N, C-alpha and C positions, 0 to 999 in steps of 0.2 A: 817324494811326491805326496801330495795331499791324499787323504783317504775319503772314501764315499761310504755313507751310512744310510741304512734303510730305517725309516721312522714308522711306516705303516704300510701294510699290503692287504688288499681285499679283493674279492671277486663276487660276481653274482653267482647264484646257483645256476647251473646250465639248464637250458630248456631243450626239449627234443624238437626235431623238425616239425613245424606246424603245431608246436606245443605252447607251453605257458609263457614263453617270451616272444612268440611270433608276432604279436601285435605291436611290439616296440620297434620304432625306427631305430636303427643301430646308432645313429648320432645321438639320439636322446638317451639311449641305454648307456652309452659311454659317458655322457654328461652326468648321469647319476653317480658313476664311479668317481669322476673328478670332484664333484661336490662333496661326496662322502669323505674323500681323503682330506679335504680342507676342513670339513666340519669336525672330523674325529681327531685331528691333530691340533686344531685351533690356530693354524698358521694363517698369516695375513694372505689372502688370495692374490694380492698384488705383488707378493714376494716371489711368486712362481716365475722362474726365468724362462721355462720352456716346457712343452708337452711333446714327448715322443710317443707315438701310438702305432702299434702294429696292426696291420689289417692285410689279408691276403687278396681278397676279391674287391679291388678298388674300382668298382664300377657301379652305376645305378645309385642306390642310396648310400653307398660307401665311396663314392667318387669325389673328386675335386677337394682332396686333402681332408679326409675324415677327422684327422686330429684337430685341425683348426675349426672345423665345423662343430666338433664336440665342445671345444672351448666356447664357441659362440652360443651354444645351446645350454651351457652351464651358467653358474653364478660367478665364474672367474671373470675378471675385467677384460676388456678388449685389448689391453696392453700385453696380455699373455699370448705368445705365439704358439704354434703347433706344427708339427710335421709328421707325415705318415711314412711308415717303414714297411717294406715287403722283403722279408727273408723267408718267405713261405711259412711253414708251420712254426718256425722260430722267430717270427716277426716281433712279438712283444718281448721275447727274451733278448733279442737284439736291441729293442727299445730300452730295456733295463741296462744293457751294457753300454749303450751310447750315453744314457743318463749318467751312469757311473763315471764314464770317461770324461764327460763334460765337467763333472764335479772334481774329479781327480786332477784335471788339467788346471783348475783354478779359474776357469772362464765363467762358470756358473755355480750357484750355491744351492738352488732349490729347483729340482726338476721332477716332473711326474712322468713315469714310464707306464704306459698303459697299452691295452689291446682291446679290440672289439671285432666281432664277426657275427652277422646274422646269416646263417647258412639256409634259413628258411626264405628270407626276403632277397638275398643275393646268392643264388645257388652256386655250389662248387663248379668250377670250370667256366663260369660266366665270362671271365676276362679273356678266355681263349676262344670259346665256341661262338659267342655273339659276333665278334669281328669276323671269324672265319665264315660263318653263315651269311654274312652281309658283304662278302667280297673284299674284306679289309686285311686279308692275309693271316699268317700264322707265325708264331714266335720262332720256329725252327728255321734258321737262315741257311742259305746254300753252303756256307762254310761249316756250320754246325753239322749239316747232313753229310758233308764230305768227311768230317772227323768221326761221326757216328752214323755210318750208313745203315739204312734199313732199321733205324731205331726211333721210336717215339717214346720219350721218357715217361714212365708210368710207375706210380707208387704201388699199384697192384701187382705189376710184374716184379717190381723190386722186392715186395714182400714174399712172393713165391720163390724168387731166386735166393733170398736170404734163408728161408726155411730149408731149401734144398742144400745150400752150402753147409748149414750146421746140422743137417739130419734131423730136423724138427718135424715129427709126424703130426698129423691133424689131431690125434688124441691128446698129445701134449699141449698143443695150442688151445684146445678146448678146455683142458683142465686149468690152464693158466687163466683163461677168461672167466671161468667159474670162480676162481679165487679172487679175481678183481672185483666181481660183483659181491662176493661174500664179505670182503674187507670193506667195501664202500657201504654196504648195508649195515654192517656192524658199527661203522663210524657214524653214520647218519642216525641210527637208533640210539647211540650213546651220546649224541650231541657234540661230537668231536669237530664237526665242521663249523660250529657256531662262531668260533673266533676268527674265521676267515671270510664268511659269507655276508654279503650285503643284501638284506631282503629288499625286494622291489615288488611292485604290484604285479600280480599275475595278469597277463593280458594276451589273449588269443587273437590272432588275426581275424578281422571281420566282426569282432565283438568289442564291447566297451571294457575299459580297464576294470579289473575286479577289486573289490575291497580286500580280498585275500592276498596275503604276502607270499611271494614265491621265494622259498628259503631252503628247499631240498632239491638236489640235483634230480632232474626228471628221468634220467636214463637208468637209474639204479633199478635193477630187477631184484626185489626183495625175495622173490620166490624162485630165483634162478636154479636150474638143475642141469646136470651134465647131459642128460638125455635131451633136454630142450635145446641146449647149445649145439650138441652134436647133430641134431636133425636139421639145422639150417642149411640151405642150398649152397653149394660151392659157387664161387664167383667165376671159376673157369674149370672146364672138364679136366679131370686128372690132377687138379691142384689141391691145396690144403687150406686156402684162405676163404673165409665166409664173412658175412656181415656180423656174425656173433663173436668171431675172434679178431675183429678189427674195431677201431675206435668208432664211436657213434657220431653221426652228424648232429651238430648242436649249435645253439645260439648262446652268446654270453659276452661278458665284458669283465675286465680286471684292471687293477692299477697298483702301482708301487710309488711311494714318495721317497725320493733319494735326495740327501742333503750333504753339505760339507760340515766340517767341524765348526766352522765359523757360524753357519746357520743354526747348528745345535745350540750354541751359546746365545746368539742373538734372539732367537725365538723361544728359548727355554724348552727345547724338544728333547725327548728321551729316545735314543736309538734302540732298535730291537735287533739289529744285525749290522755287520760290517762286510763290505765286499772284499773277499780275500783273494779271489782270482777270477779273471774273465778271459775267455778265448773263443775262437771260432776256427773251424777247419773245413776244408773241402776234400771230397773223396770221389769214388766211382759214381757217376751220375746215373748209371744204368741199374746197378744193384741199389743205389740211392740211399738205402735205409741203414747201412752198416756203420756209417761214419761216427755215430756216438761212441762206438767201441774205441776206435783209435783216438778220438778227441778226448775221451775220458782218460785214457792212459797218458797222453801227452800233457793234459792239464794237471794231473796228479804229480807227474814228474816235475813240471815247472813250478808248481806250488810247494814242492818239498813235502808232500804228504803221501801216505800209503792208503790203499783202499780201506783198510781197517780203521783208519783215523776218522773216516766219515761216518757220522751217526745216522744220517738219513739221506736217501737218494730219491729223486724224482726223475724217472726216465719215461718220456712220453710213450704211452701205449698206442701208437699209431696203428700198429698191427702186433699181435702177440709175438711173432718172431723177433721183434726189436728188443724188448727187455730180456727175452730168453737168451738170445745170442750175446747180449751185453753181459748178462750174469755169467754165462759160461766162460767168456774170455777174461773178464775182470776178476772173477772169483769173489765178488761181493757177497755179503750175507743176504740171502733172499728176504729175511725178516726185516731188513732195513730198507727194502725197495718198495716204493709205492704202498706204504703201510696202510693207507686209507683207501686203497683202490686207485685205479687210473682211468685213462680215457675210454677203455673198453666199457667200463661201467658208468663213468661220470660224463663222458662226452668230450669231444675235441673241437671247440669252436675256433679252429685254425689260428687266425691272427691274435686271438685273446689267450691262447693256451700258455704261452711263455710266462706272462704275468700271473696267470691263474695258477700255474705250477709253483711259482715262487711264493704266492700267498699260502699255498698248501704246505710247502716245504718249511716255511718259517713257523707255521702253526704246529707242525709235527715236532720240530726242534724244541719249541716251547713246551709242548705236552710231555715230551720225553726227556726234558732237561739235557738235550744234546748240545754239542758245541759246533761241529761242522756239518753243513749240508751241501750236497752237490746236485745240480740240475742239468739235464741235457736232453736234447730231442733231435730226432732225425728231421731233415728238411729237404724239400724238393731241390733237385740239382745235385744231391749227394753232399750236403753240408750238415754241420752240427755245431751248435753253440754249447759251451760249458760254463757254468757260473758256480763258484764255490763261495758260500757265505759262512761267516762265523757269528753265531748267535751271541747277543750281549744281554746281560741282565743287571 
């Protein structure tokens, strides 16, 4: 089977809700990423066979195929198609895997995998609550309710259940959250994100675009303290989850250029990584957030690797119990996990996070001279993607 190579990956720095990216229409923000991938690699824009773009809340400004709309807002020619993907939080990781599969199948040679989400302009749950409030029904069907009686799938409930299952007390979650901020702050201050971040104009909703470039993730709390994190209100009485030990609502976009060996030769491109393994798994939709554990174990086995063979891990910090449970079961070295912080500090722009994490993972492998990197994330419905890459130099 043909192999798939990554030539370039980048992301915007994330913006907080109503923050420095809130003035950007998500289609135009995504178009910035598409243009930058072409500009930085020098590839002929007309050579792009397809654009796969992850986006979770595909309504309003993100409706009617946000991928194709981003192409039309970019400098790519009209001949480049695009399709939008919703695998919940793993949407753009799935976009990357679809891109790799297209290349590996031999049907396409140059594919952009991307993701975008403006959680400011298209708030979380818009796709369910707007129809429900307007009498257009709800996604839980009678047969789903029969199989899962008295259940409304909830990531917040899942996080509480996961913490309870693994005996993770609030203090431990808060300590992990503080470490995420400290790692992210150290990385930002040392300039370690520069190799993955695409600066764009800072633009707050209701204002004119700024001459200032937005290049530092807005959610990082450089002065974070355990006392401050511990003092945040619980999301539910008697629980352990707070806004401080969960990922931050964020705006952002990211993209990865995936090509075949033939395209490398045709366009004189230099690969930075090879797709070594890709997989996806379903699990318990009620606990919902545990599947990265089992998916990682299965992926390593199928790839013929051990956890110690992996030089860097990116496990999405949707909630602090996710990476902590993952660490406990896999036995991975904590020093190799989310080394520059995670979504608790950097933000989680839903459909953009998969491609965003890959940009970070490749940057970390380059900085640490590592060989293998593994990315995984929990997803609504109890799913998890796993992608393993081999860095090339």
